N, CA and C atoms as a LAMMPS dump frame, in Angstrom:
ITEM: TIMESTEP
0
ITEM: NUMBER OF ATOMS
288
ITEM: BOX BOUNDS ff ff ff
-5.0000000000000000e+02 5.0000000000000000e+02
-5.0000000000000000e+02 5.0000000000000000e+02
-5.0000000000000000e+02 5.0000000000000000e+02
ITEM: ATOMS id mol type element x y z
1 1 1 N 2.994 345.269 235.57
2 1 2 C 2.88 345.639 237.121
3 1 3 C 4.071 346.456 237.317
4 2 1 N 4.001 347.549 237.961
5 2 2 C 4.98 348.602 238.481
6 2 3 C 4.999 348.717 239.955
7 3 1 N 6.113 348.989 240.518
8 3 2 C 6.162 349.137 241.943
9 3 3 C 7.49 350.278 242.211
10 4 1 N 7.477 351.066 243.253
11 4 2 C 8.569 351.802 243.591
12 4 3 C 9.76 351.062 243.668
13 5 1 N 11.064 351.566 243.269
14 5 2 C 12.284 350.728 243.365
15 5 3 C 12.614 350.649 244.865
16 6 1 N 13.421 349.782 245.074
17 6 2 C 13.721 349.544 246.636
18 6 3 C 14.467 350.689 247.274
19 7 1 N 15.046 351.548 246.559
20 7 2 C 15.783 352.597 247.124
21 7 3 C 14.847 353.998 247.35
22 8 1 N 13.464 353.756 246.915
23 8 2 C 12.654 354.943 246.884
24 8 3 C 11.905 354.744 248.216
25 9 1 N 11.61 355.73 248.884
26 9 2 C 10.867 356.133 250.077
27 9 3 C 9.711 357.084 249.851
28 10 1 N 8.617 356.669 250.27
29 10 2 C 7.356 357.671 250.015
30 10 3 C 6.418 357.75 250.98
31 11 1 N 5.781 358.829 251.115
32 11 2 C 4.78 358.975 252.153
33 11 3 C 3.86 360.079 251.642
34 12 1 N 2.513 359.871 251.88
35 12 2 C 1.376 360.711 251.474
36 12 3 C 0.584 361.412 252.623
37 13 1 N 0.025 362.513 252.288
38 13 2 C -1.057 363.175 253.38
39 13 3 C -1.949 363.961 252.379
40 14 1 N -2.734 364.622 252.961
41 14 2 C -3.863 365.34 252.087
42 14 3 C -3.247 366.522 251.046
43 15 1 N -2.046 366.755 251.313
44 15 2 C -1.42 367.643 250.252
45 15 3 C -0.748 367.216 249.274
46 16 1 N -0.294 365.907 249.208
47 16 2 C 0.428 365.12 248.156
48 16 3 C 1.295 364.101 248.689
49 17 1 N 2.228 363.752 247.886
50 17 2 C 3.25 362.669 248.027
51 17 3 C 4.62 363.366 248.119
52 18 1 N 5.44 362.791 249.138
53 18 2 C 6.731 363.216 249.25
54 18 3 C 7.511 362.014 248.906
55 19 1 N 8.549 361.911 247.922
56 19 2 C 9.473 361.001 247.525
57 19 3 C 10.89 361.292 247.803
58 20 1 N 11.477 360.06 248.438
59 20 2 C 13.156 360.443 248.625
60 20 3 C 13.613 359.239 247.954
61 21 1 N 14.566 359.748 247.067
62 21 2 C 15.508 358.662 246.359
63 21 3 C 16.822 358.267 247.332
64 22 1 N 16.887 357.363 247.93
65 22 2 C 17.827 357.344 248.922
66 22 3 C 19.406 357.2 248.355
67 23 1 N 19.393 356.706 246.957
68 23 2 C 20.726 356.621 246.212
69 23 3 C 21.177 358.047 245.961
70 24 1 N 20.342 359.072 245.597
71 24 2 C 20.82 360.336 245.291
72 24 3 C 20.608 361.399 246.32
73 25 1 N 19.797 360.971 247.298
74 25 2 C 19.372 362.014 248.398
75 25 3 C 18.255 363.017 247.859
76 26 1 N 17.799 362.767 246.613
77 26 2 C 16.793 363.86 245.994
78 26 3 C 15.482 363.63 246.499
79 27 1 N 14.828 364.747 246.963
80 27 2 C 13.527 364.862 247.532
81 27 3 C 12.547 365.108 246.305
82 28 1 N 11.347 364.663 246.074
83 28 2 C 10.32 365.3 245.161
84 28 3 C 9.138 365.353 245.993
85 29 1 N 8.395 366.4 245.619
86 29 2 C 6.942 366.733 246.168
87 29 3 C 6.056 366.43 245.005
88 30 1 N 4.957 365.677 245.055
89 30 2 C 4.041 365.498 243.983
90 30 3 C 2.675 366.24 244.363
91 31 1 N 2.238 366.722 243.463
92 31 2 C 1.059 367.494 243.434
93 31 3 C -0.238 366.679 243.651
94 32 1 N -1.399 367.05 243.692
95 32 2 C -2.524 366.078 243.977
96 32 3 C -2.569 365.089 242.743
97 33 1 N -2.799 365.532 241.537
98 33 2 C -2.869 364.638 240.152
99 33 3 C -1.661 363.559 240.352
100 34 1 N -0.515 364.023 240.302
101 34 2 C 0.572 363.044 240.374
102 34 3 C 0.747 362.353 241.37
103 35 1 N 0.2 362.788 242.623
104 35 2 C 0.146 361.853 243.986
105 35 3 C -0.83 360.887 243.635
106 36 1 N -2.138 361.055 243.019
107 36 2 C -2.877 360.081 242.826
108 36 3 C -2.354 358.967 241.936
109 37 1 N -1.591 359.434 240.992
110 37 2 C -0.966 358.433 240.113
111 37 3 C -0.02 357.475 240.74
112 38 1 N 1.011 358.166 241.446
113 38 2 C 2.043 357.401 242.355
114 38 3 C 1.282 356.538 243.126
115 39 1 N 0.277 356.869 244.014
116 39 2 C -0.639 356.088 244.919
117 39 3 C -1.159 354.902 244.275
118 40 1 N -1.867 355.261 243.254
119 40 2 C -2.376 354.034 242.471
120 40 3 C -1.258 353.116 242.027
121 41 1 N -0.243 353.455 241.814
122 41 2 C 0.907 352.368 241.255
123 41 3 C 1.273 351.736 242.577
124 42 1 N 1.52 352.399 243.818
125 42 2 C 2.148 351.878 244.924
126 42 3 C 1.225 351.04 245.528
127 43 1 N -0.14 351.106 245.44
128 43 2 C -1.07 350.349 245.9
129 43 3 C -1.559 348.956 244.931
130 44 1 N -1.693 349.451 243.83
131 44 2 C -2.223 348.377 242.805
132 44 3 C -1.09 347.926 241.671
133 45 1 N -0.091 348.567 241.534
134 45 2 C 0.862 348.246 240.651
135 45 3 C 0.484 348.525 239.248
136 46 1 N -0.567 349.293 239.004
137 46 2 C -1.117 349.848 237.664
138 46 3 C -1.867 350.998 237.92
139 47 1 N -2.065 351.835 236.765
140 47 2 C -2.897 352.965 236.581
141 47 3 C -4.113 352.566 235.781
142 48 1 N -4.474 351.595 235.689
143 48 2 C -5.62 351.064 234.997
144 48 3 C -6.884 351.707 235.543
145 49 1 N -7.504 352.422 234.596
146 49 2 C -8.84 353.031 235.018
147 49 3 C -8.743 354.52 235.556
148 50 1 N -7.466 354.748 235.947
149 50 2 C -7.257 356.105 236.598
150 50 3 C -7.642 357.311 235.805
151 51 1 N -7.117 357.042 234.437
152 51 2 C -7.265 358.316 233.452
153 51 3 C -8.582 358.538 233.38
154 52 1 N -9.784 357.559 233.486
155 52 2 C -11.172 357.888 233.322
156 52 3 C -11.691 358.48 234.558
157 53 1 N -11.084 358.163 235.774
158 53 2 C -11.549 358.599 237.206
159 53 3 C -11.057 360.125 237.021
160 54 1 N -9.83 360.325 236.72
161 54 2 C -9.446 361.791 236.746
162 54 3 C -10.043 362.689 235.665
163 55 1 N -10.342 362.222 234.488
164 55 2 C -10.926 362.875 233.544
165 55 3 C -12.433 363.297 233.983
166 56 1 N -13.131 362.477 234.689
167 56 2 C -14.43 362.685 235.137
168 56 3 C -14.28 363.798 236.239
169 57 1 N -13.284 363.653 237.11
170 57 2 C -13.173 364.65 238.23
171 57 3 C -12.92 366.228 237.769
172 58 1 N -12.109 366.103 236.699
173 58 2 C -11.463 367.457 236.422
174 58 3 C -12.061 367.969 235.12
175 59 1 N -13.034 367.194 234.35
176 59 2 C -13.631 367.492 233.037
177 59 3 C -12.576 367.498 231.919
178 60 1 N -11.724 366.779 231.917
179 60 2 C -10.558 366.853 230.832
180 60 3 C -11.107 365.502 229.869
181 61 1 N -10.375 365.6 228.724
182 61 2 C -10.4 364.599 227.762
183 61 3 C -9.749 363.338 228.317
184 62 1 N -10.246 361.997 228.449
185 62 2 C -9.763 360.979 228.975
186 62 3 C -8.485 360.41 228.078
187 63 1 N -8.35 360.727 226.819
188 63 2 C -7.395 360.386 225.946
189 63 3 C -6.066 361.168 226.516
190 64 1 N -6.306 362.483 226.591
191 64 2 C -5.16 363.298 226.923
192 64 3 C -4.728 362.928 228.393
193 65 1 N -5.568 362.767 229.31
194 65 2 C -5.19 362.296 230.539
195 65 3 C -4.398 361.095 230.599
196 66 1 N -4.742 360.161 229.831
197 66 2 C -4.102 358.754 229.677
198 66 3 C -2.706 359.188 229.218
199 67 1 N -2.711 359.801 228.221
200 67 2 C -1.163 360.269 227.636
201 67 3 C -0.106 360.78 228.691
202 68 1 N -0.859 361.865 229.392
203 68 2 C -0.197 362.416 230.566
204 68 3 C 0.411 361.464 231.665
205 69 1 N -0.543 360.567 231.838
206 69 2 C -0.305 359.517 232.9
207 69 3 C 0.885 358.602 232.277
208 70 1 N 0.799 358.155 231.154
209 70 2 C 1.786 357.332 230.622
210 70 3 C 3.126 357.983 230.511
211 71 1 N 3.119 359.297 230.001
212 71 2 C 4.282 360.135 229.978
213 71 3 C 4.979 360.312 231.24
214 72 1 N 4.267 360.565 232.421
215 72 2 C 4.738 360.793 233.618
216 72 3 C 5.374 359.342 234.101
217 73 1 N 4.706 358.197 233.948
218 73 2 C 5.122 356.881 234.492
219 73 3 C 6.46 356.607 233.8
220 74 1 N 6.447 356.846 232.498
221 74 2 C 7.63 356.67 231.523
222 74 3 C 8.891 357.414 232.364
223 75 1 N 8.702 358.644 232.607
224 75 2 C 9.734 359.362 233.164
225 75 3 C 10.094 358.944 234.604
226 76 1 N 9.311 358.429 235.293
227 76 2 C 9.637 357.878 236.677
228 76 3 C 10.389 356.653 236.436
229 77 1 N 10.072 356.025 235.428
230 77 2 C 10.711 354.684 235.292
231 77 3 C 12.128 354.968 234.655
232 78 1 N 12.235 355.925 233.772
233 78 2 C 13.67 356.289 233.461
234 78 3 C 14.602 356.986 234.503
235 79 1 N 13.781 357.74 235.401
236 79 2 C 14.642 358.252 236.621
237 79 3 C 14.91 357.185 237.509
238 80 1 N 14.468 355.974 237.408
239 80 2 C 14.784 354.895 238.41
240 80 3 C 13.792 354.903 239.69
241 81 1 N 12.682 355.707 239.462
242 81 2 C 11.898 355.769 240.847
243 81 3 C 10.932 354.566 240.464
244 82 1 N 10.564 354.088 239.528
245 82 2 C 9.556 352.843 239.44
246 82 3 C 10.412 351.728 238.726
247 83 1 N 9.926 350.537 238.965
248 83 2 C 10.426 349.471 238.357
249 83 3 C 9.326 348.467 238.071
250 84 1 N 9.582 347.575 236.886
251 84 2 C 8.655 346.533 236.622
252 84 3 C 9.243 345.3 236.902
253 85 1 N 8.949 344.691 237.986
254 85 2 C 9.682 343.305 238.785
255 85 3 C 9.518 342.339 237.778
256 86 1 N 8.475 342.232 236.901
257 86 2 C 8.325 341.183 235.997
258 86 3 C 9.237 341.271 234.707
259 87 1 N 9.877 342.56 234.565
260 87 2 C 10.623 342.588 233.353
261 87 3 C 12.126 343.052 233.964
262 88 1 N 12.464 342.777 235.028
263 88 2 C 13.892 343.091 235.578
264 88 3 C 14.792 342.346 234.93
265 89 1 N 15.982 342.916 234.599
266 89 2 C 17.123 342.073 234.089
267 89 3 C 17.603 341.166 235.181
268 90 1 N 17.779 339.949 234.437
269 90 2 C 18.479 338.783 235.456
270 90 3 C 19.995 339.203 235.7
271 91 1 N 20.266 338.929 236.862
272 91 2 C 21.792 339.3 237.064
273 91 3 C 22.502 337.747 236.745
274 92 1 N 23.605 337.972 236.319
275 92 2 C 24.548 336.727 236.14
276 92 3 C 25.269 336.543 237.295
277 93 1 N 25.491 335.122 237.52
278 93 2 C 26.129 334.728 238.912
279 93 3 C 27.484 335.298 238.98
280 94 1 N 28.161 335.692 238.038
281 94 2 C 29.533 336.161 237.98
282 94 3 C 29.538 337.535 238.082
283 95 1 N 28.456 338.15 237.864
284 95 2 C 28.37 339.92 238.205
285 95 3 C 27.936 340.22 239.716
286 96 1 N 27.69 339.317 240.387
287 96 2 C 27.271 339.829 241.629
288 96 3 C 27.962 340.386 242.62
């Protein structure tokens, strides 16, 4: 399960999704495909089935689309935009 990190604010319209990282002050504008991926994660916590949907709409290879989605999601996780709350490191009481 994935979700936007607590310091991430986002909104979407018919043109795409805008993301603000409140920690860094960095804004990102996602185009239509990336916006669909972001919205699927924000709404459902997963991108399951999204590769097939995008492949059908665009006529692309589902395997290639899945690889692209996985790469983008991994990049968002590395950038701190997405977290997996089920795998979050536990804080030690002496480090709070």
